[in-house]
N, C-alpha and C positions, 0 to 999 in steps of 0.2 A: 751677034745672037748669041755667042759663046760666051761674052762678056757679062750678059743680063742675067743668065743662068747661074752664072758663078755668084752674083750678086745675091739671088735668092736662099741658097745654100748657107746655112748657119755653120760657122766655123766649130770644128772639134773642141768639146769640153766647154760650151756655152749652157748656158742653166737652163734647167726644165721649165718649160713653160704650158706644159699640160695640167690635167685635173690632179689637184692635190689630194693626198691621202689623208683621211682621219686618223687622229692621233688614236691610240687605245686609252680606254677609260682608266684612270687610276683604281687600284684595289679600294675595295669597301674596306672602312676602317674597323678596326677588332675592339669589340667592347666587353670582352670576356673578361678581362681583369677589373671593369668599371663597376662597381655595387650599384649604382644609382642608376646605370641605365636598364631600362624595360623592354626587352624586345617583344613582339607578337606571341610569340611563344612563352614567354615568362608572365605576359601579362592574360592569357587566357587561362594558364596554371593558377595565376592567384585568384582570377575570378572562380575558378574550380573548386578549390580548397575553401575561399569565402562563401561560397555559396554551400558545400558541405557542410560547413561549421554552424550554418544557421538552420540547416535541414538537422543536423544532428541534435543540436539544443533544442530543435522544436518538440523531436523525439522524446528527448530525456526528460524534459520538465515534467510530463504527468507521470513518467514512471519514477522520479524522485519523488515527486507529490504522493505517490500510492503508498513508497516504502516508507516515508518520513512522517506523513502528516500525523496520524495517530500518535507519535512519540514526541513531535514537537509540539504539539498544540493540546493543552490539558483540557478533559472536557468540563463544561459545566454541570455543576451536581447538585442536587438537592434530594431530601429527602420526601418520599412521596406516600402517603396516607392510602394504603388500596382497600381499606375498608375495616371492619370489626372482624375479631379473629374467628368469632362464630359463624363467619361467611366461607369460612374454609374448615369443613366440617373434617373431623378425623377419619383416618383411611381412606382419603379421597386425593385426586390432583386436579387442582382447577387450574383452568386456562384463564390469562387476564393479559390485557393489553397495558402497559406501561407506558404512559406519554412523558417523557424529558423535558427539560427546558429549552430544546431546539428540536424542530422536527426529525432530523438524523438521529437523535437521541431516541425517539419511540421504538418499544421493543416489546414481546412477546414474553412472558413469564409464566412458567408454570410453578404454581404454589404446590408443594408436598407436603401434606401433615399426616404422619404416619408413626405410629408407636411412641407418642409423646414427643416428638421432634417434628421439627420444621425444614423445608429446604427451600430456597429460591432459585430455580434454575432458568437460565437464559435459553431460550427455544432455538437459538442461532448455532445450526452445526457447526462442529470446530472444524471442519473439513474446507468448506467455501464458503459458508455463511447462509445455507440455505436453511428456510424454517422446517424442525424437525415436527412430528407428530406423536403424540403420544397413545399408544395403546393399552386401555385399562385391561385386556383380556389377558393380556402377557406382562402386566406392568412393567412397560418398557419403552423406550423411544427410538423412532427410526427415520430417516432421512429420505426423501422419495429422490433427490437429486443423484446420488452416485452410491447408494447402498450403506451409507453409514448405521450402524445399530449401539444403542446404549443399554444398559438396563436401568431399574427402576432408581438409579442412585445417579444415573448420567455417566457411567463408568462406560469406555467403549467395548464392543463386545463383539464387532465386526467391520470391517470397511475400512477406508482412508483416514478417518479422523485421527490425528497424533495426538488427541488429549482428551479428557472429558468434558462433558458439556459445561459452559461457564457459569459462576453462582452470582448471585447480588447479595449485599448486605443487607438484613433486616434488624428491626428491634421491634419488639412488641412494648406498648406504652399504656399506662392506665390514665383516669380521665384526668389526672392531674401531671399527667406528662412526665410523669417518671417511668424509668424503664423498669420493667418486668423482666423480660427477656432479650437476648442480643446475640446477634452471631455474625461477626464482621471478618474483614481480612484482616483489619489493623489489630484485632483481638482473635486470632486463632485458637487461644485455649478458652474461649468463650463455648460451653456445649452445645448452645443452641436450642436448650431443653426450656419449652414453655409450659411446663406443669404448672408452675405460681401463677400463669397467666389464667383470665377468665374469658370468656366469649364476648364479653362486654368491653376488654381491651383492643385497642387498635394496633395494625400490622401496617408497619411503615418499610418500604423499598427502598436500598440506596444504591452506592458504587457497583458495578460489576468488577468482578476479580476471575482469574483463571485459577484451576488447581490441577495438580498430578493426579495419579490413579492412586495416592494414599490419601487424598483431600487436603493435602496441605496446599494452602493458599499461595497466590503468586500476582504479580502486578499483570494487571489484563493484557492479552495477547489476541493479534488479530489473528481470523480464521485461518488453519495451515500451519501456524508454528507451534513446536513442541514448547514445553515450561521445562523441561530438565534432560538431563542426557546430553551425549556428544553433540546432536545436532542444533540443540538450543542456542550453543555457541555460537552459530553462524548468523544468528539473527540480533545481535545485540540492541538492534533501535525498536524491536518489536516487545 
């Protein structure tokens, strides 16, 4: 009996035959120095940056277009016959609609014939482009949008406009097509005197341009931009 029990007991130092322990998992590889490795955090960051770039570009396209469209694309232009000089009596301001080569170039014009001279004034406010109205009683122009006011010559008298109302080139031609009187940005020395013209001669309106408070001509600026002074240097493309 004793001999049987002795046979069932394993001698000391025998190998363990119970459940085997699990080996520990090896440490994850470190890819910090691998520029080609993309983990989840880096991937999501790349997606966020790409999405932000696309959204930013979509927002900037109209802004850039607004800022540079006028300066990058020259407007088509032609002289427009608006009628006989006699249709614009001396001492009066007549409002007309000027049809340009394209729908976006259609404009309102005030023809001001006084004291032997003539002005073709754009009805667009120099602040934000609202149409200004003419008051015969005060012989002045006023903008209904933001309170801009102009005198009879279109110079600013009150409100936010940064410059006078813009002008148009104009000329008066006789039946043979010869110039009788002319006033253009390209010829600022032209007096704009129509004394030599007759009521049968034709009045033609041309390209618009901007002026300063002294009436000196400048390249056309969009509403809100001054033509001279320190601030004009901030807007080189307008």
